C-alpha positions as a Markdown table, in Angstrom:
| # | Residue | x | y | z |
|---|---|---|---|---|
| 1 | Met | -13.3 | -43.3 | -69.9 |
| 2 | Gln | -9.5 | -43.1 | -70.1 |
| 3 | Gln | -7.5 | -46.3 | -69.7 |
| 4 | Val | -5.4 | -46.7 | -66.6 |
| 5 | Arg | -2.0 | -48.2 | -67.0 |
| 6 | Ala | -0.2 | -49.0 | -63.8 |
| 7 | Met | 3.5 | -49.8 | -63.8 |
| 8 | Ser | 6.1 | -50.8 | -61.3 |
| 9 | Thr | 9.1 | -48.5 | -60.7 |
| 10 | Glu | 11.4 | -50.9 | -62.7 |
| 11 | Glu | 9.0 | -51.1 | -65.6 |
| 12 | Phe | 8.5 | -47.3 | -65.6 |
| 13 | Leu | 12.3 | -46.8 | -65.7 |
| 14 | Arg | 12.6 | -49.3 | -68.5 |
| 15 | Asn | 9.7 | -48.1 | -70.7 |
| 16 | Glu | 9.6 | -44.4 | -70.0 |
| 17 | Val | 12.8 | -42.9 | -68.7 |
| 18 | Phe | 15.2 | -45.1 | -70.6 |
| 19 | Arg | 13.2 | -46.1 | -73.7 |
| 20 | Gln | 14.8 | -46.0 | -77.1 |
| 21 | Pro | 14.7 | -42.3 | -78.1 |
| 22 | Thr | 12.6 | -40.9 | -80.9 |
| 23 | Lys | 13.9 | -37.7 | -82.6 |
| 24 | Arg | 12.9 | -34.1 | -82.5 |
| 25 | Thr | 14.0 | -30.8 | -83.9 |
| 26 | Ala | 12.9 | -27.3 | -83.0 |
| 27 | Gly | 9.8 | -26.3 | -84.9 |
| 28 | Val | 10.0 | -23.2 | -87.1 |
| 29 | Gly | 7.0 | -21.0 | -88.1 |
| 30 | Lys | 3.4 | -20.7 | -87.2 |
| 31 | Gly | 1.7 | -23.8 | -86.1 |
| 32 | Ala | 4.9 | -25.9 | -85.8 |
| 33 | Val | 4.8 | -28.9 | -83.5 |
| 34 | Pro | 7.5 | -31.2 | -82.2 |
| 35 | Gln | 9.1 | -33.0 | -85.1 |
| 36 | Arg | 11.2 | -36.1 | -85.4 |
| 37 | Gly | 14.4 | -36.4 | -87.3 |
| 38 | Ala | 17.4 | -34.4 | -86.2 |
| 39 | Asp | 18.7 | -35.0 | -82.7 |
| 40 | Asp | 18.9 | -38.5 | -81.4 |
| 41 | Arg | 20.1 | -37.2 | -78.1 |
| 42 | Met | 16.8 | -35.5 | -77.4 |
| 43 | Asp | 14.3 | -38.1 | -76.1 |
| 44 | Met | 10.5 | -37.5 | -76.4 |
| 45 | Thr | 7.5 | -39.5 | -75.5 |
| 46 | Pro | 6.1 | -41.1 | -78.7 |
| 47 | Asp | 2.8 | -39.8 | -80.0 |
| 48 | Ser | 1.4 | -43.3 | -79.5 |
| 49 | Ala | 2.0 | -43.1 | -75.7 |
| 50 | Pro | -1.1 | -43.4 | -73.6 |
| 51 | Lys | -2.9 | -40.2 | -72.9 |
| 52 | Tyr | -3.2 | -41.2 | -69.3 |
| 53 | Gln | -0.6 | -43.1 | -67.4 |
| 54 | Lys | -0.2 | -44.1 | -63.8 |
| 55 | Thr | 3.0 | -45.2 | -62.1 |
| 56 | Glu | 3.3 | -46.7 | -58.6 |
| 57 | Phe | 6.7 | -46.6 | -57.0 |
| 58 | Arg | 7.5 | -49.6 | -54.8 |
| 59 | Thr | 10.1 | -50.9 | -52.5 |
| 60 | Arg | 11.7 | -54.3 | -53.0 |
| 61 | Gln | 9.0 | -55.8 | -50.8 |
| 62 | Gly | 6.3 | -54.3 | -53.0 |
| 63 | Val | 5.3 | -51.5 | -50.6 |
| 64 | Val | 3.9 | -48.6 | -52.6 |
| 65 | Phe | 5.5 | -45.4 | -51.4 |
| 66 | Gly | 4.5 | -43.0 | -54.2 |
| 67 | Val | 2.2 | -42.5 | -57.2 |
| 68 | Met | 2.6 | -40.4 | -60.3 |
| 69 | Glu | 0.0 | -39.7 | -63.0 |
| 70 | Leu | 0.8 | -38.2 | -66.4 |
| 71 | Phe | -1.7 | -36.7 | -68.9 |
| 72 | Arg | -0.8 | -36.0 | -72.5 |
| 73 | Asn | -2.3 | -34.1 | -75.4 |
| 74 | Ala | -2.7 | -35.2 | -79.0 |
| 75 | Glu | 0.9 | -34.3 | -79.8 |
| 76 | Gly | 2.2 | -36.5 | -77.0 |
| 77 | Gln | 3.2 | -33.5 | -74.8 |
| 78 | Ile | 2.6 | -33.8 | -71.1 |
| 79 | Thr | 0.0 | -31.3 | -70.0 |
| 80 | Gln | -0.4 | -32.4 | -66.4 |
| 81 | Arg | 1.6 | -34.4 | -63.8 |
| 82 | Asn | 0.2 | -35.5 | -60.4 |
| 83 | Ala | 2.6 | -36.8 | -57.8 |
| 84 | Leu | 1.7 | -38.2 | -54.4 |
| 85 | Phe | 4.3 | -39.0 | -51.8 |
| 86 | Gly | 3.2 | -39.5 | -48.2 |
| 87 | Lys | 0.6 | -36.8 | -47.5 |
| 88 | Lys | 2.1 | -34.4 | -50.0 |
| 89 | Lys | 0.3 | -34.1 | -53.4 |
| 90 | Asn | 1.3 | -31.8 | -56.2 |
| 91 | Ile | -0.7 | -31.2 | -59.3 |
| 92 | Val | 1.4 | -29.5 | -62.0 |
| 93 | Glu | 0.0 | -28.3 | -65.3 |
| 94 | Tyr | 2.1 | -27.3 | -68.4 |
| 95 | Gly | 1.6 | -25.0 | -71.4 |
| 96 | Tyr | 3.6 | -24.8 | -74.6 |
| 97 | Asp | 4.0 | -22.4 | -77.5 |
| 98 | Glu | 3.6 | -23.3 | -81.2 |
| 99 | Gln | 7.3 | -24.4 | -81.3 |
| 100 | Gly | 6.8 | -26.8 | -78.4 |
| 101 | Arg | 8.7 | -24.8 | -75.9 |
| 102 | Leu | 7.5 | -24.6 | -72.3 |
| 103 | Thr | 5.8 | -21.3 | -71.6 |
| 104 | Ala | 3.7 | -21.7 | -68.4 |
| 105 | Val | 3.5 | -23.9 | -65.4 |
| 106 | Arg | 0.8 | -24.0 | -62.7 |
| 107 | Met | 1.3 | -25.9 | -59.5 |
| 108 | Asn | -1.8 | -26.7 | -57.5 |
| 109 | Gly | -3.7 | -24.0 | -59.4 |
| 110 | Phe | -1.2 | -21.2 | -59.0 |
| 111 | Leu | 1.0 | -19.8 | -61.9 |
| 112 | Thr | 4.5 | -20.6 | -60.8 |
| 113 | Glu | 6.5 | -20.4 | -64.0 |
| 114 | Gln | 6.2 | -18.4 | -67.2 |
| 115 | Tyr | 8.7 | -18.0 | -70.0 |
| 116 | Asn | 9.0 | -15.9 | -73.2 |
| 117 | Tyr | 11.5 | -16.7 | -76.0 |
| 118 | Gly | 13.4 | -15.1 | -78.8 |
| 119 | Ala | 13.8 | -16.0 | -82.5 |
| 120 | Arg | 16.6 | -18.5 | -81.7 |
| 121 | Gly | 14.8 | -20.1 | -78.8 |
| 122 | Glu | 16.7 | -18.1 | -76.2 |
| 123 | Arg | 14.9 | -17.3 | -73.0 |
| 124 | Leu | 14.0 | -13.6 | -72.8 |
| 125 | Gln | 11.8 | -13.2 | -69.7 |
| 126 | Glu | 10.5 | -15.0 | -66.7 |
| 127 | Leu | 7.4 | -14.7 | -64.5 |
| 128 | Asn | 9.5 | -13.1 | -61.7 |
| 129 | Gly | 10.3 | -10.1 | -64.0 |
| 130 | Ala | 13.8 | -11.3 | -64.8 |
| 131 | Arg | 14.9 | -10.3 | -68.3 |
| 132 | Tyr | 17.7 | -12.0 | -70.2 |
| 133 | Val | 20.3 | -10.1 | -72.4 |
| 134 | Tyr | 22.6 | -11.8 | -74.9 |
| 135 | Asn | 25.7 | -10.8 | -76.8 |
| 136 | Tyr | 26.3 | -11.3 | -80.5 |
| 137 | Ser | 27.5 | -14.8 | -79.9 |
| 138 | Ser | 24.2 | -15.7 | -78.3 |
| 139 | Gln | 25.8 | -16.0 | -74.9 |
| 140 | Leu | 23.9 | -14.9 | -71.9 |
| 141 | Glu | 25.5 | -11.6 | -70.8 |
| 142 | Gln | 23.1 | -10.3 | -68.2 |
| 143 | Val | 20.0 | -11.2 | -66.2 |
| 144 | Arg | 18.2 | -8.1 | -65.1 |
| 145 | Thr | 15.9 | -8.7 | -62.1 |
| 146 | Pro | 13.9 | -6.4 | -59.7 |
| 147 | Asn | 16.5 | -7.3 | -57.0 |
| 148 | Gly | 19.6 | -6.4 | -59.1 |
| 149 | Asn | 21.5 | -7.5 | -62.1 |
| 150 | Ile | 23.7 | -10.6 | -62.7 |
| 151 | Ala | 26.4 | -10.4 | -65.3 |
| 152 | Phe | 28.3 | -13.2 | -67.0 |
| 153 | Ala | 31.6 | -13.3 | -68.9 |
| 154 | Tyr | 33.1 | -16.0 | -71.2 |
| 155 | Asp | 36.5 | -17.1 | -72.5 |
| 156 | Gln | 37.4 | -17.6 | -76.1 |
| 157 | Gln | 36.1 | -21.1 | -76.1 |
| 158 | Gly | 32.7 | -19.9 | -75.1 |
| 159 | Arg | 32.9 | -21.2 | -71.5 |
| 160 | Arg | 31.5 | -19.2 | -68.6 |
| 161 | Ile | 34.4 | -17.8 | -66.5 |
| 162 | Val | 32.6 | -15.2 | -64.3 |
| 163 | Arg | 29.2 | -14.7 | -62.6 |
| 164 | Arg | 28.9 | -11.4 | -61.0 |
| 165 | Gly | 26.0 | -10.4 | -58.8 |
| 166 | Ala | 24.9 | -8.6 | -55.6 |
| 167 | Gly | 26.4 | -11.4 | -53.5 |
| 168 | Gly | 29.9 | -11.1 | -55.2 |
| 169 | Glu | 31.8 | -12.8 | -57.9 |
| 170 | Thr | 32.1 | -16.4 | -58.8 |
| 171 | Ser | 34.9 | -17.5 | -61.1 |
| 172 | Tyr | 35.1 | -20.7 | -63.2 |
| 173 | His | 38.3 | -22.4 | -64.4 |
| 174 | Tyr | 38.7 | -25.3 | -66.9 |
| 175 | Ile | 41.2 | -27.9 | -67.8 |
| 176 | Lys | 42.4 | -27.8 | -71.4 |
| 177 | Tyr | 39.7 | -30.3 | -72.5 |
| 178 | Gly | 36.9 | -28.0 | -71.4 |
| 179 | Leu | 36.0 | -29.8 | -68.3 |
| 180 | Leu | 35.2 | -27.6 | -65.2 |
| 181 | Glu | 38.2 | -27.8 | -62.9 |
| 182 | Gln | 37.7 | -25.2 | -60.2 |
| 183 | Val | 35.0 | -22.8 | -59.0 |
| 184 | Cys | 35.9 | -19.9 | -56.6 |
| 185 | Thr | 32.8 | -18.6 | -54.7 |
| 186 | Pro | 32.2 | -15.2 | -53.2 |
| 187 | Asp | 32.6 | -16.6 | -49.7 |
| 188 | Gly | 36.1 | -17.7 | -50.3 |
| 189 | Arg | 35.6 | -21.4 | -51.1 |
| 190 | Phe | 37.7 | -23.1 | -53.7 |
| 191 | Ile | 36.0 | -26.1 | -55.2 |
| 192 | Lys | 38.2 | -28.3 | -57.3 |
| 193 | Tyr | 37.4 | -31.3 | -59.4 |
| 194 | Thr | 39.6 | -34.2 | -60.6 |
| 195 | Tyr | 38.8 | -36.4 | -63.6 |
| 196 | Asp | 39.9 | -39.9 | -64.8 |
| 197 | Pro | 41.4 | -40.5 | -68.3 |
| 198 | Leu | 37.9 | -40.8 | -69.8 |
| 199 | Gly | 36.8 | -37.4 | -68.4 |
| 200 | Arg | 34.6 | -38.8 | -65.7 |
| 201 | Arg | 34.6 | -36.9 | -62.4 |
| 202 | Ser | 36.5 | -38.8 | -59.7 |
| 203 | Phe | 37.1 | -36.4 | -56.8 |
| 204 | Lys | 35.7 | -33.1 | -55.5 |
| 205 | Ala | 37.7 | -31.1 | -53.0 |
| 206 | Val | 36.7 | -27.9 | -51.1 |
| 207 | Asn | 39.6 | -25.7 | -49.9 |
| 208 | Gly | 42.0 | -28.6 | -50.5 |
| 209 | Lys | 40.1 | -31.2 | -48.6 |
| 210 | Ile | 38.5 | -34.1 | -50.5 |
| 211 | Thr | 34.7 | -34.1 | -49.8 |
| 212 | Glu | 33.4 | -36.5 | -52.4 |
| 213 | Lys | 34.7 | -39.5 | -54.3 |
| 214 | Tyr | 33.0 | -41.2 | -57.3 |
| 215 | Cys | 33.4 | -44.8 | -58.6 |
| 216 | Trp | 31.9 | -45.4 | -62.1 |
| 217 | Lys | 30.1 | -48.5 | -63.3 |
| 218 | Asp | 30.7 | -47.4 | -66.9 |
| 219 | Met | 30.8 | -44.1 | -68.9 |
| 220 | Leu | 27.5 | -42.9 | -67.7 |
| 221 | Arg | 26.5 | -44.7 | -64.5 |
| 222 | Leu | 27.8 | -44.3 | -61.0 |
| 223 | Gln | 28.7 | -47.4 | -59.1 |
| 224 | Ala | 29.3 | -45.8 | -55.7 |
| 225 | Ala | 30.0 | -42.4 | -54.1 |
| 226 | Cys | 31.3 | -41.4 | -50.7 |
| 227 | Thr | 32.4 | -38.4 | -48.6 |
| 228 | Gly | 36.1 | -37.7 | -48.0 |
| 229 | Glu | 35.9 | -39.6 | -44.7 |
| 230 | Asp | 34.2 | -42.5 | -46.3 |
| 231 | Glu | 31.4 | -42.2 | -43.7 |
| 232 | Asp | 28.5 | -42.0 | -46.1 |
| 233 | His | 29.5 | -44.7 | -48.6 |
| 234 | Val | 26.6 | -45.0 | -51.1 |
| 235 | Val | 26.3 | -48.0 | -53.5 |
| 236 | Phe | 23.9 | -47.6 | -56.4 |
| 237 | Lys | 21.8 | -50.6 | -57.6 |
| 238 | Tyr | 20.4 | -50.8 | -61.1 |
| 239 | Ala | 17.4 | -52.7 | -62.5 |
| 240 | Gln | 18.6 | -56.2 | -63.5 |
| 241 | Ser | 16.1 | -56.3 | -66.4 |
| 242 | Glu | 17.4 | -53.1 | -67.9 |
| 243 | Lys | 21.2 | -53.2 | -68.2 |
| 244 | Asn | 21.3 | -49.9 | -70.0 |
| 245 | Ala | 19.2 | -48.0 | -67.4 |
| 246 | Leu | 21.0 | -44.8 | -66.6 |
| 247 | Gln | 19.5 | -44.3 | -63.1 |
| 248 | Pro | 19.6 | -46.6 | -60.1 |
| 249 | Thr | 16.4 | -48.0 | -58.8 |
| 250 | Phe | 17.7 | -48.1 | -55.2 |
| 251 | Leu | 20.8 | -47.5 | -53.2 |
| 252 | Thr | 22.5 | -48.7 | -50.0 |
| 253 | Cys | 23.9 | -46.4 | -47.3 |
| 254 | Lys | 25.1 | -47.3 | -43.8 |
| 255 | Gly | 23.6 | -50.8 | -44.2 |
| 256 | Lys | 20.2 | -49.6 | -45.2 |
| 257 | Glu | 18.3 | -49.7 | -48.5 |
| 258 | Tyr | 16.6 | -46.6 | -50.0 |
| 259 | Phe | 14.3 | -46.6 | -53.0 |
| 260 | Leu | 14.1 | -43.9 | -55.6 |
| 261 | Ala | 11.2 | -42.4 | -57.4 |
| 262 | Tyr | 11.8 | -40.5 | -60.7 |
| 263 | Asp | 9.7 | -38.4 | -62.9 |
| 264 | His | 9.4 | -39.1 | -66.7 |
| 265 | Val | 12.7 | -37.4 | -67.5 |
| 266 | Gly | 14.8 | -39.0 | -64.8 |
| 267 | Thr | 14.6 | -36.3 | -62.1 |
| 268 | Ile | 14.4 | -37.7 | -58.6 |
| 269 | Leu | 11.1 | -37.0 | -56.9 |
| 270 | Ala | 11.4 | -38.8 | -53.6 |
| 271 | Leu | 13.3 | -41.3 | -51.5 |
| 272 | Ser | 11.9 | -44.0 | -49.2 |
| 273 | Asp | 13.3 | -46.4 | -46.8 |
| 274 | Glu | 12.8 | -50.2 | -46.8 |
| 275 | Thr | 9.4 | -49.8 | -45.1 |
| 276 | Gly | 8.1 | -47.3 | -47.6 |
| 277 | Leu | 8.5 | -44.3 | -45.3 |
| 278 | Ile | 9.3 | -41.2 | -47.2 |
| 279 | Val | 12.6 | -39.8 | -46.0 |
| 280 | His | 13.1 | -37.1 | -48.6 |
| 281 | Val | 11.0 | -35.2 | -51.2 |
| 282 | Glu | 12.9 | -33.3 | -53.9 |
| 283 | Glu | 11.2 | -30.3 | -55.3 |
| 284 | Thr | 12.4 | -28.3 | -58.3 |
| 285 | Asp | 10.9 | -26.2 | -61.0 |
| 286 | Ser | 10.7 | -27.4 | -64.6 |
| 287 | Phe | 14.3 | -26.4 | -65.4 |
| 288 | Gly | 15.8 | -27.9 | -62.2 |
| 289 | Arg | 15.9 | -24.9 | -59.9 |
| 290 | Arg | 15.5 | -26.2 | -56.4 |
| 291 | Leu | 12.4 | -25.0 | -54.5 |
| 292 | Ser | 13.5 | -26.4 | -51.1 |
| 293 | Asn | 16.7 | -26.1 | -49.1 |
| 294 | His | 16.8 | -29.7 | -47.9 |
| 295 | Lys | 20.1 | -31.3 | -48.8 |
| 296 | Leu | 20.0 | -34.5 | -50.7 |
| 297 | Ala | 22.2 | -36.3 | -48.2 |
| 298 | Thr | 22.0 | -40.1 | -48.9 |
| 299 | Val | 20.7 | -39.5 | -52.4 |
| 300 | Ala | 24.4 | -38.6 | -53.1 |
| 301 | Met | 23.9 | -35.8 | -55.5 |
| 302 | Leu | 21.5 | -37.4 | -58.0 |
| 303 | Ser | 19.3 | -34.7 | -59.2 |
| 304 | Phe | 17.6 | -32.9 | -62.1 |
| 305 | Gly | 17.5 | -35.0 | -65.3 |
| 306 | Gly | 19.7 | -37.7 | -63.8 |
| 307 | Gly | 22.7 | -35.3 | -63.3 |
| 308 | Gln | 24.7 | -34.8 | -60.2 |
| 309 | Leu | 23.9 | -31.8 | -58.1 |
| 310 | Asp | 26.8 | -29.9 | -56.6 |
| 311 | Glu | 25.5 | -28.3 | -53.4 |
| 312 | Asp | 28.4 | -25.8 | -53.2 |
| 313 | Thr | 28.0 | -24.3 | -56.7 |
| 314 | Gly | 24.3 | -25.1 | -57.5 |
| 315 | Leu | 25.4 | -26.6 | -60.8 |
| 316 | Val | 24.2 | -30.0 | -62.1 |
| 317 | His | 27.0 | -32.1 | -63.7 |
| 318 | Phe | 26.2 | -34.0 | -66.9 |
| 319 | Leu | 29.3 | -35.9 | -67.7 |
| 320 | Phe | 31.1 | -33.4 | -69.9 |
| 321 | Arg | 29.1 | -30.2 | -69.2 |
| 322 | Asp | 27.7 | -28.4 | -66.3 |
| 323 | Tyr | 24.2 | -27.0 | -66.2 |
| 324 | Asp | 22.9 | -23.9 | -64.3 |
| 325 | Pro | 19.3 | -24.4 | -63.3 |
| 326 | Thr | 18.9 | -20.7 | -62.4 |
| 327 | Thr | 19.3 | -19.7 | -66.0 |
| 328 | Gly | 18.2 | -23.0 | -67.8 |
| 329 | Leu | 21.6 | -23.0 | -69.6 |
| 330 | Phe | 24.8 | -25.0 | -69.7 |
| 331 | Ile | 27.9 | -23.0 | -68.8 |
| 332 | Gln | 29.8 | -24.6 | -71.7 |
| 333 | Lys | 28.8 | -24.9 | -75.3 |
| 334 | Asp | 27.5 | -28.2 | -76.7 |
| 335 | Pro | 30.6 | -29.9 | -77.9 |
| 336 | Leu | 28.6 | -31.0 | -81.0 |
| 337 | Gly | 27.6 | -27.4 | -81.8 |
| 338 | Val | 24.3 | -27.1 | -83.7 |
| 339 | Arg | 24.5 | -30.8 | -84.5 |
| 340 | Gly | 23.5 | -31.3 | -80.9 |
| 341 | Gly | 19.9 | -30.5 | -82.2 |
| 342 | Asp | 19.5 | -26.9 | -80.9 |
| 343 | Val | 20.6 | -23.7 | -82.5 |
| 344 | Asp | 21.1 | -22.4 | -78.9 |
| 345 | Val | 24.3 | -24.3 | -78.1 |
| 346 | Tyr | 23.9 | -23.5 | -74.4 |
| 347 | Gly | 20.2 | -24.4 | -74.2 |
| 348 | Tyr | 18.7 | -27.4 | -72.4 |
| 349 | Cys | 16.5 | -29.7 | -74.4 |
| 350 | Leu | 15.0 | -27.2 | -76.8 |
| 351 | Asp | 13.5 | -25.3 | -73.8 |
| 352 | Asp | 11.2 | -28.3 | -73.2 |
| 353 | Pro | 12.5 | -30.0 | -70.0 |
| 354 | Val | 9.1 | -31.6 | -69.4 |
| 355 | Asn | 9.1 | -33.9 | -72.4 |
| 356 | Leu | 12.8 | -34.1 | -73.4 |
| 357 | Val | 15.9 | -35.5 | -71.7 |
| 358 | Asp | 19.5 | -35.3 | -72.8 |
| 359 | Pro | 21.4 | -38.1 | -71.1 |
| 360 | Leu | 23.5 | -39.4 | -74.0 |
| 361 | Gly | 23.7 | -39.7 | -77.8 |
| 362 | Leu | 23.0 | -42.9 | -79.6 |
| 363 | Lys | 25.5 | -42.4 | -82.4 |
| 364 | Thr | 29.2 | -43.1 | -82.3 |
| 365 | Arg | 31.2 | -40.3 | -84.0 |
| 366 | Ile | 34.6 | -40.5 | -85.7 |
| 367 | His | 36.5 | -37.2 | -85.9 |
| 368 | Arg | 39.2 | -36.4 | -88.5 |
| 369 | Tyr | 41.8 | -33.7 | -88.0 |
| 370 | Gly | 44.2 | -31.9 | -90.3 |
| 371 | Gly | 47.9 | -31.8 | -90.4 |
| 372 | Val | 50.5 | -34.4 | -91.5 |
| 373 | Pro | 49.9 | -37.3 | -91.4 |
| 374 | Gly | 46.5 | -36.4 | -89.9 |
| 375 | His | 44.6 | -37.9 | -87.0 |
| 376 | Val | 41.4 | -39.6 | -86.1 |
| 377 | Ser | 39.6 | -40.1 | -82.8 |
| 378 | Ile | 36.4 | -41.6 | -81.5 |
| 379 | Asp | 33.4 | -40.2 | -79.6 |
| 380 | Pro | 31.5 | -43.2 | -78.1 |
| 381 | Gly | 28.2 | -41.4 | -77.9 |
| 382 | Thr | 29.2 | -39.1 | -75.0 |
| 383 | Gly | 29.9 | -35.8 | -76.9 |
| 384 | Val | 33.6 | -35.9 | -76.3 |
| 385 | Ala | 36.2 | -37.5 | -78.6 |
| 386 | Ile | 39.2 | -39.6 | -77.4 |
| 387 | Gly | 42.3 | -40.2 | -79.5 |
| 388 | Lys | 45.6 | -42.1 | -79.2 |
| 389 | Tyr | 48.9 | -40.2 | -79.3 |
| 390 | Pro | 52.6 | -40.7 | -78.7 |
| 391 | Lys | 53.1 | -40.1 | -75.0 |
| 392 | Glu | 53.7 | -36.5 | -74.2 |
| 393 | Gly | 57.4 | -35.8 | -73.9 |
| 394 | Ala | 58.4 | -39.1 | -75.5 |
| 395 | Lys | 61.8 | -39.0 | -77.2 |
| 396 | Asp | 60.6 | -41.1 | -80.1 |
| 397 | Ala | 57.3 | -39.9 | -81.4 |
| 398 | Phe | 57.0 | -42.8 | -83.9 |
| 399 | Trp | 57.8 | -45.8 | -81.7 |
| 400 | Gly | 57.4 | -46.2 | -77.9 |
| 401 | Asp | 54.9 | -45.4 | -75.2 |
| 402 | Gly | 51.5 | -44.0 | -76.1 |
| 403 | Glu | 48.5 | -42.4 | -74.3 |
| 404 | Tyr | 44.9 | -41.6 | -74.8 |
| 405 | Arg | 43.7 | -38.0 | -74.6 |
| 406 | Ile | 40.4 | -36.2 | -74.7 |
| 407 | Glu | 40.5 | -34.1 | -77.9 |
| 408 | Glu | 40.5 | -30.3 | -77.5 |
| 409 | Arg | 40.8 | -29.0 | -81.1 |
| 410 | Pro | 37.9 | -28.9 | -83.5 |
| 411 | Pro | 37.8 | -31.6 | -86.2 |
| 412 | Leu | 37.7 | -31.0 | -89.9 |
| 413 | Glu | 35.1 | -33.7 | -90.5 |
| 414 | Ile | 32.8 | -35.8 | -88.3 |
| 415 | Leu | 31.5 | -39.2 | -89.3 |
| 416 | Glu | 28.3 | -40.5 | -87.5 |
| 417 | Ile | 27.8 | -44.2 | -87.2 |
| 418 | Val | 24.4 | -45.4 | -85.9 |
| 419 | Thr | 25.0 | -47.8 | -83.0 |
| 420 | Thr | 22.8 | -49.6 | -80.5 |
| 421 | Pro | 23.0 | -48.9 | -76.8 |
| 422 | Glu | 24.7 | -52.3 | -76.4 |
| 423 | Gln | 27.3 | -51.4 | -79.0 |
| 424 | Glu | 27.9 | -48.0 | -77.4 |
| 425 | Ala | 28.3 | -49.7 | -74.0 |
| 426 | Ala | 30.8 | -52.1 | -75.4 |
| 427 | Ile | 32.9 | -49.3 | -77.0 |
| 428 | Gln | 32.8 | -47.3 | -73.8 |
| 429 | Gln | 33.9 | -50.4 | -71.8 |
| 430 | Tyr | 36.7 | -51.0 | -74.2 |
| 431 | Leu | 38.0 | -47.4 | -74.0 |
| 432 | Glu | 37.7 | -47.6 | -70.2 |
| 433 | Thr | 39.9 | -50.7 | -70.2 |
| 434 | Val | 42.6 | -49.5 | -72.5 |
| 435 | Thr | 42.8 | -46.1 | -70.9 |
| 436 | Gly | 42.8 | -47.5 | -67.3 |
| 437 | Asp | 46.2 | -49.2 | -67.7 |
| 438 | Lys | 48.5 | -46.4 | -68.8 |
| 439 | Ser | 51.6 | -48.6 | -68.7 |
| 440 | Ala | 50.2 | -50.9 | -71.4 |
| 441 | Val | 49.5 | -48.2 | -74.0 |
| 442 | Arg | 52.0 | -48.5 | -76.9 |
| 443 | Tyr | 52.4 | -46.4 | -80.0 |
| 444 | Asn | 54.1 | -46.9 | -83.2 |
| 445 | Leu | 53.3 | -45.2 | -86.5 |
| 446 | Pro | 52.8 | -48.3 | -88.7 |
| 447 | Thr | 50.6 | -50.6 | -86.6 |
| 448 | Glu | 49.6 | -49.1 | -83.3 |
| 449 | Asn | 48.5 | -45.6 | -84.1 |
| 450 | Cys | 45.4 | -43.5 | -83.9 |
| 451 | Val | 43.7 | -45.4 | -86.7 |
| 452 | Asp | 44.2 | -48.8 | -85.0 |
| 453 | Ala | 42.9 | -47.4 | -81.7 |
| 454 | Val | 39.6 | -46.2 | -83.4 |
| 455 | Asp | 39.3 | -49.5 | -85.4 |
| 456 | Asp | 39.8 | -51.6 | -82.3 |
| 457 | Ala | 37.2 | -49.7 | -80.4 |
| 458 | Leu | 34.7 | -50.1 | -83.2 |
| 459 | Glu | 35.4 | -53.8 | -83.5 |
| 460 | Ala | 34.9 | -54.1 | -79.7 |
| 461 | Gly | 31.4 | -52.7 | -80.3 |
| 462 | Gly | 30.7 | -55.1 | -83.1 |
| 463 | Val | 30.8 | -52.5 | -85.9 |
| 464 | Asp | 32.0 | -53.9 | -89.2 |
| 465 | Thr | 34.9 | -51.8 | -90.5 |
| 466 | Pro | 36.7 | -51.8 | -93.9 |
| 467 | Trp | 40.0 | -53.8 | -94.0 |
| 468 | Trp | 43.1 | -53.0 | -96.0 |
| 469 | Ser | 46.3 | -54.9 | -96.2 |
| 470 | Gln | 48.3 | -51.8 | -96.9 |
| 471 | Phe | 49.2 | -49.0 | -94.4 |
| 472 | Arg | 46.2 | -47.0 | -93.4 |
| 473 | Thr | 46.4 | -43.2 | -93.1 |
| 474 | Pro | 43.9 | -41.4 | -91.0 |
| 475 | Ala | 42.4 | -39.9 | -94.1 |
| 476 | Ser | 42.1 | -43.1 | -96.0 |
| 477 | Tyr | 40.6 | -44.9 | -93.0 |
| 478 | Phe | 38.1 | -42.1 | -92.4 |
| 479 | Asn | 37.1 | -42.1 | -96.1 |
| 480 | Gly | 36.7 | -45.8 | -96.1 |
| 481 | Leu | 34.4 | -45.7 | -93.1 |
| 482 | Ser | 32.3 | -42.9 | -94.6 |
| 483 | Glu | 31.7 | -45.0 | -97.8 |
| 484 | Ser | 30.6 | -48.0 | -95.8 |
| 485 | Val | 29.0 | -47.4 | -92.4 |
| 486 | Gly | 28.7 | -43.7 | -91.6 |
| 487 | Gln | 27.1 | -40.3 | -92.4 |
| 488 | Leu | 29.5 | -37.4 | -93.0 |
| 489 | Phe | 29.4 | -33.9 | -91.6 |
| 490 | Glu | 31.7 | -31.0 | -91.9 |
| 491 | Gly | 33.5 | -30.0 | -88.6 |
| 492 | Glu | 33.2 | -26.7 | -86.8 |
């Protein structure tokens, strides 16, 4: 008889959704199975996980409002998930190929998803007859369906700029750092996004009117969100016993508490009120495509894999990239390139969204750039590097006001420093503080330059760094770090 292991919602989030990640690379060749060792951003259930696991989702008062059961095979892959919320029960079964990619899904006995892949792991065909065509850069160029074709176009940076289908054309525009700035839909809507100095989304406007506002707890967690009229002010509450949990366990809206149930990769399954009454059930396919038309309302955009769903575009926002559930691809390339762990730089979690999640990286990265005298910047485990510069337009580039910028150009070299979640959080908090007060940022070439900015951030995270009494150039500092605390990679 299999062992039953019951967990509370909080324990489930702590042990399953936000556990310390193991590592995995894409398997190659006949008989390959999920491996450990290349991508710390991809999180997979350890092989030692129980083959059967039961989770009860509870309110603060202990009322059970949902149950989830997981069944795993010998490789640790989930083969079946049962979910019960109210009177609705779904039994979902999963099948994989020899490379560990999801190939088939059955819901309540019916085949609902089926995928075929190419040599690079790219999706080629779906159950509904859709066929995927790629260009020489491995970018999705066309989806051919029985109901018509959908075409895509990209800019020189590899970002999607056009989606053209039977319903018309959607265009995408970006700020210089690669963040999505504006989407123009076929029905004439102009959706525009505004970001803070650290690249976190702060406002969303539709046709010039602010419709959503975001307040961040740290680099990865929302503190609050509201509509433009501040009518639906949502405050997110996180488990006290897991300060690094990325997802809230409950939220408050209009004076009421609502409790959240997640699956094993952080996707919202259901929402209950204080009494345990189910007020919303969220249904998506394995890659996040919504199966129901009910708006999330008080869930405030939390959606697939812990990202933020944009009801107007259908995209899911993951901090610095935007994901299209209809294709299973991001619309921007992975800023880490193939070092992100997947040869498909647009792909989501090695085509295994059932077992893997991609919320953050657990390595701090130092980037070195060319030129004279050179430059260094820091990526605090988010995939985007931040550097200190003389303020744009400053009369004296060597002494005066400074500013922090999100780096746009590719680095010559990247240094990876293994950090704990606590260290990453401290580095992110430091960067949030120093970039928040723009008037306090000073720059001078000898002692308050890009090197000092990186060094101060690492020290804030408790990382021991080399010390020199003489003037430190970006190259000498970078080389000193690589000899003492990091692992060196060539840039793009």
